[in-house]
C-alpha positions as CSV (number, residue, x, y, z in Angstrom):
1,M,9.5,17.6,-1.7
2,P,8.0,14.2,-0.7
3,L,10.0,11.5,1.8
4,P,10.8,8.4,0.0
5,S,8.9,5.4,1.4
6,L,10.5,2.6,3.0
7,W,9.7,-0.8,1.6
8,V,9.7,-3.9,3.7
9,M,10.1,-6.7,1.5
10,F,9.0,-10.0,2.3
11,G,12.2,-11.9,1.8
12,G,13.8,-9.8,4.2
13,G,15.5,-7.2,2.4
14,I,14.8,-3.1,2.8
15,S,15.0,-0.9,0.1
16,I,13.9,2.5,-0.4
17,S,11.2,3.1,-3.0
18,P,12.0,5.7,-6.3
19,E,11.3,9.1,-5.3
20,D,8.4,9.3,-7.7
21,G,6.8,6.2,-6.0
22,V,6.4,4.4,-9.3
23,V,7.5,0.5,-8.8
24,S,6.7,-2.3,-11.1
25,D,6.2,-5.8,-10.1
26,R,6.2,-4.9,-6.8
27,V,6.9,-7.6,-4.3
28,G,6.4,-6.7,-0.3
29,M,4.5,-4.1,1.4
30,R,5.1,-0.4,1.9
31,L,5.4,0.7,5.5
32,I,4.1,4.4,6.0
33,L,4.9,6.2,9.1
34,S,2.3,8.7,9.8
35,R,2.6,11.2,12.3
36,K,-0.8,12.4,14.2
37,G,-0.1,15.5,16.1
38,F,-2.4,16.9,18.8
39,D,0.8,19.2,19.4
40,S,1.3,20.6,16.1
41,S,-0.1,24.0,16.7
42,S,-2.6,25.9,19.2
43,A,-5.1,25.2,16.8
44,F,-4.7,21.3,16.9
45,G,-4.1,21.3,20.8
46,G,-0.7,22.7,21.1
47,C,0.8,20.3,23.5
48,A,1.9,16.6,23.5
49,S,-0.2,13.5,24.1
50,P,0.5,12.6,27.7
51,I,2.0,9.1,29.0
52,L,-0.2,8.8,32.2
53,P,1.2,8.3,35.6
54,D,0.2,4.4,35.6
55,G,2.5,4.2,32.1
56,Q,-0.5,4.1,29.7
57,M,0.1,6.1,26.5
58,I,-3.0,8.0,24.9
59,S,-3.1,9.4,21.7
60,L,-5.1,12.5,21.8
61,P,-7.6,13.2,18.8
62,I,-7.2,17.0,17.3
63,P,-10.2,19.6,17.6
64,H,-12.0,20.1,14.6
65,S,-15.1,22.3,14.2
66,E,-16.8,19.5,11.6
67,A,-15.9,16.7,13.9
68,W,-19.2,14.6,15.3
69,V,-18.1,13.9,18.7
70,A,-17.1,16.2,21.7
71,Y,-14.1,15.4,23.8
72,S,-16.7,14.5,26.7
73,G,-17.9,11.6,24.5
74,V,-14.4,10.0,24.0
75,Q,-13.5,7.9,27.0
76,P,-10.6,5.4,25.6
77,R,-10.2,2.8,28.3
78,G,-12.5,4.5,30.5
79,L,-10.3,7.7,30.6
80,D,-11.6,11.1,30.9
81,I,-10.2,12.5,27.8
82,A,-12.2,15.9,28.3
83,H,-10.8,16.5,31.6
84,I,-7.3,15.7,30.1
85,V,-7.3,17.9,27.3
86,A,-8.6,20.8,29.1
87,D,-6.1,20.3,31.7
88,L,-3.1,19.9,29.1
89,T,-4.3,22.9,26.8
90,R,-4.9,25.2,30.5
91,K,-8.8,25.4,28.9
92,R,-8.3,26.3,25.5
93,V,-9.8,23.3,24.4
94,T,-12.6,22.1,26.5
95,G,-14.7,18.9,26.9
96,D,-17.6,20.6,24.8
97,A,-15.0,20.9,21.5
98,L,-15.4,18.6,18.9
99,A,-12.6,16.1,18.3
100,H,-11.7,14.4,15.1
101,L,-11.2,10.8,15.5
102,D,-9.0,9.7,12.6
103,P,-7.5,7.3,12.9
104,D,-10.7,5.9,14.9
105,L,-8.5,2.8,16.3
106,E,-9.6,2.6,19.8
107,R,-12.8,0.1,20.2
108,T,-13.0,1.5,23.9
109,A,-13.3,5.4,22.9
110,R,-17.0,5.5,22.6
111,S,-20.1,3.4,22.2
112,R,-19.6,1.1,19.3
113,Q,-22.5,-0.5,17.0
114,P,-22.1,-4.3,16.3
115,G,-19.7,-5.1,13.9
116,W,-17.5,-2.0,14.3
117,T,-13.9,-1.9,12.7
118,P,-11.1,0.5,13.1
119,A,-11.1,3.3,10.4
120,F,-8.6,5.5,8.8
121,G,-9.4,7.7,6.0
122,Q,-7.9,10.3,3.6
123,V,-9.3,12.9,1.3
124,S,-8.1,15.7,-1.0
125,A,-4.2,16.3,-0.9
126,A,-3.7,13.6,1.6
127,Q,-5.4,11.1,-0.3
128,S,-3.8,12.2,-3.7
129,H,-0.6,12.0,-2.2
130,L,-1.0,8.5,-1.2
131,E,-2.2,7.5,-4.7
132,N,0.8,9.4,-6.4
133,N,3.2,7.2,-4.2
134,G,1.5,4.0,-5.1
135,V,-0.1,3.3,-1.6
136,G,-2.8,0.6,-1.5
137,T,-4.4,-2.2,-0.1
138,D,-2.2,-4.4,2.0
139,D,0.5,-1.6,2.7
140,L,1.0,-0.8,6.8
141,F,0.4,2.3,8.5
142,L,2.3,2.8,11.7
143,F,0.8,5.9,13.5
144,F,3.0,8.0,15.9
145,G,2.8,11.2,17.6
146,S,4.2,13.2,20.2
């Protein structure tokens, strides 16, 4: 059963949208809380993304056999993600494993082309769910994980 979406209205009001997501004459933007989990199963890492000793939080991308970059090629803020992932997973996921960067929000994660912008994408059932619930341009995604 889909969860209702939370609406944040420009006039300061907050209301819960109808379960079917159909809203006419919409005023405001939809706030979508989107959980991104490295911890959801051993196939996706099986442990929480860490808070480092210096207080930095790092969101680890999930392993994915069809991704295009290895953990060894992902170094947000200069951090050695390959080493962190191998340690946290007791080497079930190594630096050679492919990492799925979605959302890809961290400019320093890898070498970037001029004009790079952060990206988030959905396909298949996830995209249909957003469309069926009226999510579109100007809505706000807040990503979280554990």
